[in-house]
N, C-alpha and C positions, 0 to 999 in steps of 0.2 A: 264318251268322249271327254278327251283332258288337253289342252293346247298348254305348253309352256315355254317359258324364256329364260336362255340362262346367258349372259356374260361371258362372253368370251376373250381371252387375256391375248392379246397379240403380241403381245412381244417374248412369251413361251416360243419357244422350239418347236415345241410338238404342235403347237398352235395352229402353230405358221405353216408346220408340213399337213395337218387334217387341213385346213386351208388352201394349202395347193393338191391335193390328194382326195378328193371327195371320197371315195373311195373309202376312206379312213374315218370320217365322219360320219357316215355311211353304217359304216358296222357298230363304230359307236353308241350312234342313236339304237342299233335297233340292240343292243344287248344292256339299255335301260329297260326293256319291258319283260314280263316275267314270257318263260317258255312256253307257247302255244295261243301267244296272245293276240298275236301279230301273222298277218296272210303276206307276204313281198307279191305274191303273184297278183293278190287283188283280187280274188275273188273269195265270199266265204266270208270272211273275217273284215271287218276296212284294213285296207295298209298303212302302216307308219307313212307320215308327212314331214318334210321338214324343209329348210333355207335357212341361209343366215344373211341377214340384216348386216350395212353398212350405215351406220348413223351418229353424224360426224366423226368423231376418234374410237367412238365404240362401236363392238362390234355384239350384236344379239345372236342365238342359235332358238331359233325357233319351231318348237315338234308338237305333230298332232298325232296323239295316238287311240285306242278302244281304252287302256288296260291305263291304270295309274302310273306313272314312270320311277324312276328313281335314278338322278344325273348326276349322285356323288364320284365317280370315277369316274365324268364329263369332268368336275368340277373340280377334280385333283389333279387332270390332264390338260389339262384347257384353259383354266377358269379361274378364278379368283376363292382361294383357299381359305384364305382368312377373314372372306364379306359376311356380316350379317345374315345375307340375307343371296344364299348360295345360290338358287332360283326358285321362280315361281311358277305353283301349277294351278292350274283352276276346269270348273268344272266347265263342260262344252255343250254342251244335250240342252241347257236350260238357252242357253243365248239363242243358241238356232231352234228351238222351240217358239223363240218369242219373236222368229222372222213374217214378215207380214207384207203382202203383196201394197204396194208404194213405197214402201219405206228407203229412203238415203241413204248412203252410207260412204264412206273416206274406204279406198281399196287396196291391197297390194297384191301381186302375183309376180313370184321370181317364176321363168318358163322357157322350154326350149321350142321356140315357134319353128317348125316345120312343116313340108310340104312333100307330099309325092309329086316327084315328078319321074313319067316312064315305066312305074315299074318300082321307086327306086323313094326312101327319106331322104331329103336333100332342105338344108338348111336353108329360114329364110334371114339372110346377114345385111338387106337396106331396113333404114330405119319404116317408112314407111308400108314395106310389107310386113314388117315383123305387126306395126301397130293393124295392117285391114285382118292380119292373124288373129289376133284378138277381136275384133270387130268381128269377124263372120265365126264367134264361141258365144257371143255375148247371148245371144238370143237361146242356143240350144243347151244353154246352162244357166235358165230364168234369170238375166236379166240386162240389163242398157242399160248406156252411159246417161250423167248429167252431161245437161251441154253449152255451152257458152256462146258468146258472142263477139267477133272481132270482125268491126267494122260493117257491122249490119247481117253480116254472116254465122251461120250456126257450125259449130265445133263438137266435137265431142271431150270430152273435159277429160281425160285423162293423160298421160305423160309417158313416152320409156326416158326413165330415170336414170337408169343404165345397162348399159350392154356392152361383147365385149363372145368374141371365138377365143374360147379355153382350150385347153389340149391337155391331155395330163395320161397318167400311167393309173392304173385301176392300184398297182403296187409298186413302189419305188424301184425295184427289182425285174418290173416287166421290161419286155422290148416291145411290144408294141404298144402305140399311144389312143385314144380315145377322144375324141375331138367333137366340142360342145360349142352352138350358137345359142346363146342365154342372153335372158334382157330381163326388165324389172319395168314393172309396168304398175301406175301408182292416178291415180284419182276421184272420182265421184260416180259412184254407181246406181240405180234403181234397181228394188226391188220387182222383177214382174211375174214372178214365177216360184212361190217361198219355197214350196217342194224341190223342185228340180234344181233351183239356185242348193239349198241345201246339203242335197247330193252331192254338187262340187264341189262345196267346202269336206266334205269329206273325204271326196276320193281324188281331189287334184282335177288340172286345168292339163293337158296336153303331154308329151312324155319327157323319158328320164327322170323321173321322181328319185330313185335312186340318187340320185347326185345333186337331190338338193331341190330341184326344179316343180312347180306345178303346185306348193301351199298355195291359195288363194283369204287373204285373213280383210276380218271388216273390222271396219272402229270407227267410232261415233265420230262427228266432221267437226263439231266442240270440242275434239283430243277429248 
């Protein structure tokens, strides 16, 4: 597996269009991998996961895939073509193999929090329901949350740093829209079952993975 990061130039018209229409970015990401190296259905080979992160004025595209990608076309369309560092790609399996129970990590997850109501999939739109959605998925995905105390009461050490309901067409010419409730979670986690967490990192958490949701990443808490 390989984890990559590409800087997106939001001043470009094509970049703004790709950010507004996730299907465009999804197609660009998928075309970065050799034929036969991905499985969009999620069976057999791990599927490709991606998300866009807004850090201050900079936008980063993160991509996780089994094969080593080539992002030249993404840089040419959406990035900084004259940059000395066009993109970064790091081998990921070695990092995941070093995961062990009890480790503490800073995490970020951009997800599509939903639930089933009367046989239909419905979005969680309130802040507390979105946070509860992630709490319910922590144990089954091999982690728990670090704790902080506020007025001597323990709380899970994570926040929702961004949330929105987005409405977009799969293609600009389509007549129908896709509507997604999205939330970006960030905070501290503890590894409870390294094998299960590793699978969650490979496979993603939640739905709408084709639209940039589900990619969970870990970072050293000291930066």
